[in-house]
C-alpha positions in Angstrom: 32.8 64.9 31.3 35.1 65.6 34.3 35.2 63.0 37.1 33.1 64.1 40.0 34.3 63.3 43.5 31.9 60.9 45.3 29.4 62.8 47.3 28.2 61.2 50.5 24.5 60.3 50.9 23.1 62.8 53.4 20.8 65.7 53.6 21.9 68.5 51.3 19.0 71.1 51.6 16.6 71.7 54.5 13.8 74.3 54.2 11.9 74.9 57.4 8.8 77.1 58.0 9.5 79.2 54.9 7.2 82.1 54.3 7.4 84.5 51.3 5.2 87.6 50.8 4.9 90.0 47.9 4.0 93.7 48.1 1.5 94.7 45.4 -0.6 97.8 44.8 -3.6 95.9 46.2 -1.8 94.9 49.4 0.4 92.1 50.7 0.1 88.6 49.0 1.2 85.5 50.9 2.8 83.2 48.3 4.4 80.6 50.6 3.1 79.8 54.1 5.3 77.8 56.4 6.7 75.4 53.9 9.0 72.5 55.0 11.1 70.6 52.5 14.3 68.5 52.5 16.5 67.2 49.6 19.0 64.5 50.1 22.3 64.3 48.2 22.1 62.5 44.9 18.3 62.6 45.0 15.7 63.9 42.5 12.8 65.5 44.4 9.8 66.5 42.3 7.8 69.5 43.6 4.3 69.4 42.1 1.1 71.4 42.3 -1.2 73.5 40.3 -0.3 77.0 38.9 0.0 79.5 41.8 0.6 76.9 44.5 4.0 78.4 45.3 6.3 75.9 43.7 8.5 78.4 41.8 8.6 81.0 44.6 9.8 78.3 47.0 12.5 77.2 44.6 13.7 80.7 43.7 14.0 81.5 47.4 16.9 79.0 47.6 19.3 80.9 45.4 17.6 84.2 46.5 16.5 85.3 43.0 13.0 86.4 43.8 11.3 89.5 42.1 12.0 92.9 43.5 8.6 93.2 45.1 9.2 90.1 47.3 9.6 90.9 51.0 12.5 89.2 52.8 11.7 85.5 53.2 11.1 84.2 56.7 12.1 80.9 58.1 15.2 78.8 57.3 16.9 77.5 54.1 20.0 75.5 55.1 22.3 74.3 52.3 25.1 71.9 53.2 25.0 73.3 56.8 25.0 76.9 55.7 22.0 79.2 56.4 21.3 80.9 53.1 18.7 83.5 54.2 21.2 85.2 56.5 24.2 84.9 54.2 25.8 88.2 52.9 25.2 88.8 49.2 28.9 88.4 48.3 29.0 85.0 49.8 25.7 84.1 48.2 27.1 85.0 44.8 29.8 82.4 45.2 27.2 79.7 45.7 24.7 80.9 43.1 25.5 79.6 39.7 28.3 77.4 41.1 27.1 75.0 43.8 23.4 75.8 43.1 22.2 76.3 39.5 18.8 76.9 37.8 17.2 75.8 34.6 14.4 78.2 33.8 11.1 77.4 32.1 11.3 79.7 29.2 14.6 79.1 27.4 13.9 81.7 24.7 13.4 84.5 27.2 16.2 83.2 29.6 18.9 83.3 26.9 20.3 86.6 25.8 19.3 87.1 22.1 22.2 89.4 21.5 25.0 87.0 22.5 26.2 83.7 20.9 25.8 80.6 23.0 29.5 80.2 23.6 29.7 83.5 25.4 26.6 82.8 27.5 27.8 79.4 28.7 31.4 80.7 29.2 30.2 83.6 31.3 29.2 81.4 34.2 32.5 79.6 34.1 34.5 82.8 34.1 32.6 84.1 37.2 33.4 81.1 39.3 36.6 79.6 37.8 40.1 80.8 37.0 40.7 79.4 33.5 42.2 80.5 30.2 40.3 81.0 27.0 41.2 77.6 25.5 40.3 75.8 28.6 36.9 77.6 28.9 36.2 76.9 25.2 37.0 73.2 25.6 34.7 73.1 28.6 31.9 74.7 26.7 32.2 72.2 23.9 32.4 69.4 26.5 29.1 70.6 28.0 27.3 70.9 24.7 28.3 67.3 23.9 27.2 66.2 27.3 23.7 67.6 26.7 23.5 66.0 23.3 23.6 69.1 21.0 24.6 67.9 17.5 27.6 69.5 15.8 28.5 71.4 19.0 31.8 72.9 17.7 30.2 74.4 14.6 27.3 76.0 16.6 29.4 77.9 19.2 28.9 81.2 17.3 25.1 80.8 16.8 22.5 82.9 18.4 19.6 81.5 20.5 16.9 82.2 17.8 18.7 79.8 15.4 18.0 76.8 17.7 14.8 74.8 18.2 13.0 74.8 21.5 14.5 71.5 22.5 18.0 72.7 21.5 17.6 75.9 23.5 16.6 73.9 26.5 19.8 71.8 26.1 21.9 75.0 26.0 20.2 76.1 29.2 21.1 72.8 30.8 24.7 73.2 29.6 24.8 76.6 31.3 23.4 75.3 34.5 25.9 72.4 34.6 29.0 74.6 33.8 30.4 74.4 37.3 29.2 70.9 38.3 26.5 72.1 40.8 25.6 70.1 43.8 21.9 71.2 43.5 20.2 71.8 40.2 16.8 73.5 40.3 14.8 72.6 37.1 11.7 74.9 36.9 9.2 73.3 34.4 12.1 72.5 32.0 9.8 70.4 29.6 6.5 72.3 29.7 6.5 73.7 26.2 8.3 70.8 24.5 6.7 68.2 22.3 6.4 64.7 23.7 9.5 63.2 21.9 11.8 66.1 22.9 10.3 66.0 26.4 11.3 62.4 26.7 14.8 63.2 25.5 15.3 66.0 28.0 14.0 63.9 30.9 16.3 61.0 30.0 19.2 63.5 29.7 18.6 65.0 33.1 18.3 61.6 34.7 21.5 60.5 33.1 23.5 63.6 34.0 22.2 63.5 37.6 23.4 59.9 37.9 26.8 60.6 36.5 27.4 63.8 38.4 25.9 62.5 41.6 24.0 65.8 42.1 20.6 66.6 43.5 17.7 68.0 41.5 14.7 69.9 42.6 12.3 69.2 39.6 9.4 71.6 39.5 6.4 70.6 37.5 2.6 70.6 37.2 2.6 67.5 35.1 2.1 64.4 37.3 2.5 62.2 34.2 6.3 62.8 34.0 7.0 62.7 37.7 7.1 58.9 37.9 9.8 58.8 35.2 12.3 61.0 36.9 11.7 61.5 40.7 13.0 59.5 43.6 10.6 61.3 45.9 7.6 63.7 45.4 6.4 66.7 47.4 2.9 68.2 46.8 2.3 71.9 47.3 -1.0 73.7 47.7 -1.7 77.3 48.7 2.0 77.8 49.6 2.2 74.8 51.9 3.7 71.3 51.5 0.7 69.0 52.1 2.3 65.6 51.4 5.7 64.1 50.7 6.7 60.5 49.8 7.9 58.0 47.3 4.6 56.3 46.4 2.3 59.3 46.3 1.0 58.6 42.7 0.0 55.1 43.7 -1.2 55.8 47.2 -2.1 59.5 47.8 -3.1 60.4 51.3 -4.0 64.1 51.2 -7.3 65.0 49.6 -5.5 67.5 47.3 -3.1 64.9 46.1 -6.0 62.6 45.4 -7.6 65.4 43.4 -4.4 65.9 41.3 -4.0 62.2 40.7 -7.6 61.6 39.7 -7.7 64.6 37.4 -7.6 63.2 33.9 -8.9 63.8 30.4 -11.8 62.0 28.7 -9.8 59.8 26.4 -12.6 58.4 24.2 -12.1 59.9 20.7 -14.9 62.1 19.6 -17.3 61.0 16.9 -16.7 62.5 13.5 -19.5 63.6 11.3 -18.3 63.5 7.6 -21.6 65.1 6.4 -20.8 68.4 8.3 -20.2 71.2 5.8 -16.7 72.3 5.2 -16.1 75.8 6.5 -12.4 76.0 5.4 -10.4 74.1 2.8 -6.8 74.3 2.0 -5.5 72.9 -1.3 -1.8 72.4 -2.2 -0.7 74.8 0.5 3.0 75.5 0.5 5.1 78.0 2.5 8.7 78.9 1.9 11.1 81.0 3.9 14.3 82.6 2.8 17.4 82.9 4.9 20.7 84.7 4.8 21.7 88.3 4.0 21.0 87.8 0.3 18.0 85.6 0.9 19.4 82.8 -1.3 18.7 80.0 1.1 15.1 78.7 0.8 13.5 76.5 3.5 10.2 74.8 2.8 8.2 75.0 6.0 4.9 73.6 4.5 4.9 71.3 1.5 1.8 70.8 -0.7 -0.7 70.3 2.2 -4.4 69.7 1.8 -6.7 70.1 4.8 -10.5 70.4 5.5 -12.1 71.9 8.6 -15.7 71.2 9.1 -18.4 73.2 10.8 -19.0 72.5 14.5 -16.1 70.1 14.7 -12.5 70.2 15.8 -9.7 69.4 13.4 -6.5 68.6 15.2 -3.0 69.2 13.7 -0.3 67.4 15.6 3.5 67.0 15.2 6.8 67.9 16.8 8.1 71.4 17.1 9.2 72.7 13.7 6.9 70.3 11.8 5.0 73.2 10.2 1.8 73.2 12.3 1.6 76.9 13.1 2.9 78.0 9.7 0.1 76.0 8.0 -2.5 77.6 10.3 -1.2 81.1 9.6 -1.3 80.4 5.9 -4.9 79.3 6.1 -5.8 82.5 8.0 -3.9 84.4 5.3 -1.5 85.7 7.9 1.4 84.1 6.2 2.3 84.3 2.5 1.7 80.9 0.8 1.1 79.1 -2.5 -2.0 77.1 -3.1 -5.7 77.7 -2.6 -7.7 78.6 0.5 -11.5 78.4 0.5 -13.9 79.7 3.1 -17.4 78.3 2.8 -16.5 77.3 -0.8 -15.2 80.7 -1.9 -11.6 81.3 -2.6 -10.1 84.0 -0.4 -7.0 85.5 -2.0 -8.2 89.2 -2.4 -7.0 91.4 0.5 -10.4 93.1 0.7 -12.2 89.8 1.0 -9.8 88.6 3.7 -10.3 91.7 5.7 -14.1 91.2 5.7 -13.6 87.6 7.0 -11.2 88.6 9.8 -14.2 88.7 12.3 -15.4 85.2 11.6 -12.0 83.5 11.5 -10.0 84.2 14.7 -6.8 82.9 16.3 -6.0 82.2 19.9 -2.3 82.1 20.5 -0.2 79.9 22.7 1.3 82.6 24.9 -1.7 84.4 26.3 0.5 86.7 28.4 2.4 87.9 25.3 -0.8 88.1 23.2 -2.6 90.4 25.6 -1.7 94.1 25.8 -0.1 94.5 29.3 -1.4 98.1 29.5 -5.1 97.3 28.8 -7.7 96.1 31.2 -9.8 92.9 30.6 -12.7 95.1 29.5 -10.6 97.0 27.0 -9.0 93.7 25.7 -12.3 91.9 25.1 -14.0 95.1 23.8 -11.2 96.1 21.3 -12.4 93.8 18.5 -16.0 94.9 19.1 -15.0 98.6 18.6 -13.2 97.6 15.4 -15.8 95.4 13.8 -19.0 96.9 15.3 -18.1 100.6 15.6 -21.8 101.5 15.7 -22.5 99.4 18.7 -23.7 101.5 21.7 -21.3 101.6 24.7 -23.9 99.9 27.1 -24.5 97.1 24.6 -20.7 96.6 24.1 -20.3 96.4 27.9 -23.1 93.8 28.2 -21.6 91.8 25.4 -18.2 91.8 27.2 -19.8 90.7 30.5 -21.8 87.9 28.8 -18.8 86.7 26.9 -16.7 86.5 30.1 -19.5 84.5 31.7 -19.4 82.1 28.7 -15.7 81.4 29.5 -16.3 81.0 33.2 -15.1 84.5 34.4 -17.0 87.1 36.4 -17.3 90.8 35.7 -15.3 91.5 38.8 -12.1 91.1 36.7 -13.1 93.7 34.1 -10.6 96.2 35.5 -7.7 93.8 35.9 -4.5 93.9 33.9 -3.0 90.7 32.4 -0.3 90.4 35.0 -2.9 90.4 37.7 -4.4 87.1 36.5 -3.4 83.5 36.6 -2.3 81.7 33.4 -5.7 79.9 33.2 -7.6 83.2 33.6 -5.5 84.9 30.9 -6.2 82.1 28.4 -9.9 82.5 29.1 -9.7 86.2 28.5 -7.8 85.5 25.2 -10.7 83.2 24.2 -13.3 85.7 25.3 -11.7 88.4 23.1 -12.3 86.1 20.2 -15.8 84.8 21.2 -17.1 88.3 21.5 -16.9 88.6 17.7 -19.1 85.5 17.2 -16.6 83.8 14.9 -17.3 80.7 12.8 -13.8 79.4 13.0 -11.2 79.6 15.8 -7.6 78.6 15.4 -6.3 77.4 18.7 -2.5 77.4 18.7 -1.2 75.3 21.7 -3.6 77.0 24.0 -3.1 74.5 26.9 0.7 73.9 26.7 1.7 76.1 29.6 -1.3 75.2 31.9 -1.3 72.6 34.6 -3.4 69.5 34.0 -6.4 70.6 36.1 -6.6 73.9 34.3 -6.2 72.1 31.0 -9.2 69.9 31.9 -11.2 73.0 32.6 -10.3 74.6 29.3 -11.0 71.5 27.3 -14.5 71.2 28.9 -15.0 74.9 28.3 -14.0 74.6 24.6 -16.3 71.6 24.1 -19.3 73.5 25.7 -18.7 76.6 23.6 -18.4 74.6 20.4 -21.7 72.8 21.2 -23.4 76.0 22.1 -22.3 78.1 19.1 -21.5 75.4 16.5 -18.0 76.8 16.1 -15.3 75.0 14.1 -11.9 74.7 15.8 -8.5 74.1 14.2 -6.6 72.8 17.2 -2.8 72.8 17.0 -0.9 70.8 19.7 2.0 68.5 20.4 0.2 67.1 23.4 -1.5 63.9 22.1 -3.6 63.5 25.3 -5.2 67.0 24.8 -5.7 66.3 21.0 -7.4 63.0 21.8 -9.8 64.7 24.2 -10.8 67.5 21.9 -10.4 66.5 18.2 -12.9 64.8 15.8 -10.5 64.5 12.9 -6.6 64.7 13.0 -3.8 65.5 10.6 -0.3 64.4 11.5 2.5 66.7 10.3 6.2 66.0 9.9 8.8 68.2 8.1 6.0 70.3 6.6 4.0 67.4 5.1 0.9 65.5 6.2 2.1 62.0 6.8 -1.3 60.6 8.0 -4.8 61.8 8.6 -8.1 60.3 9.8 -10.7 60.3 12.5 -9.5 60.5 16.1 -10.5 56.9 16.5 -8.5 55.8 13.5 -5.4 57.7 14.5 -5.3 56.6 18.1 -6.6 53.1 17.8 -5.1 52.1 14.4 -2.2 54.4 13.4 -0.6 53.5 10.1 2.5 55.8 9.9 5.6 55.0 12.1 5.9 58.7 13.0 2.3 58.7 14.3 3.0 55.6 16.3 6.1 57.3 17.8 4.0 60.3 18.9 1.4 58.2 20.5 3.9 55.9 22.0 5.8 58.8 23.6 2.6 59.9 25.3 1.6 56.5 26.4 5.0 55.9 27.9 4.4 58.7 30.3 2.8 56.9 33.3 -0.7 57.9 34.0 -1.1 59.5 37.4 
């Protein structure tokens, strides 16, 4: 890494009375209302709050990369003595990506799928630096080594889809560090990562910040990781900064901060009933994928797995990204080709006609509710689509009543019936995705990371909702997650996966109170090492 000139300890960024509004078909929306914020040189400031509190809008106002429907921000954003809001765009371009850089939340959507990573990292260097090809390539390799990407030289020509989630996030960090910025804006950089990779990324950012003597604005909804990385914390609610300080987690003053700190899961493992009938059983399940133009390379994603899901209970599957969790679930639902035997209520389901008949009673809820919902359909159309397919004879009035009653089951009112997905919050979209499934009265629901992108308070609401629905309708859940806290709050029985195999399984109490496998201990330890808020 290049030597960074010593940067004096003083104020780097000052935001005063910032207000940001958006123009929408339904009128003007106030996203940020008179926010005040300061960041010192060589400081990590965590900006925390629930979804929709205005964190990201505030942060993206700094490099002036707000959406097109944002009205001109009002107030003041002063960076190293320069007022950014009044700066001409050519001058702003010299700062953006050079002195101020951004790490975005979704690395897969932020990286260009059509360009190799060398080109994407080099692009930012070329814009702001005069350097030859050899010098730029050497800098790209240096950056990839800095962020801990293994075999950096051999991966320069690889495309984003060939990397894991944690590796893509490291590439994003390398891009942001290309020109040694003075301020790094990290927008939820660890949200969708499993606990062990999350720990690695946090340690990496802390180490790089210390070596480069830069400032970081770290945006997150997860108070659990704030204590590990931040020098100071600012809390945001309804577009306003309501509290700032160093000891907020230990001594919150504002009622909203207290609410965030006290929000927590019920950690007691749920009691397991071994006499509950098995609704789905997988025996010797294996899934292989082929790679390459001639499909000669074979990768075993799931290897000889056996799993049982019982009626009215939650079976958790945990493991790091790439462990095979989702692939196994899709194989059980017969949405992925596999070897082995799958039984539903004791009957083997391998005939396509039999599988089609069971589609109504075994339903998936996917991680990305925004991507899973049709952006052109209203809530009523989304929830009613399955009813039209599986109950074509159902009268329109009855279908409408079923949709309304199902929305009430998931805590939503009929006032959102005509809304489109982008007009709802993340928590609302996830509830609509659940309502779409519940309307069909399924017996088994596969929940694939349904809480990973939600803030903790919304996670708590969804966990309580899932528990209440399970108790009311006696539904079986297959719950896939890398978040051990959420798994502990919802699961009766747990399977731990690593490299496509089950390395340990048992009741939630057994797994969390007396884990046997070292990998299980690592997963639990990584969660417990995150300080409780």
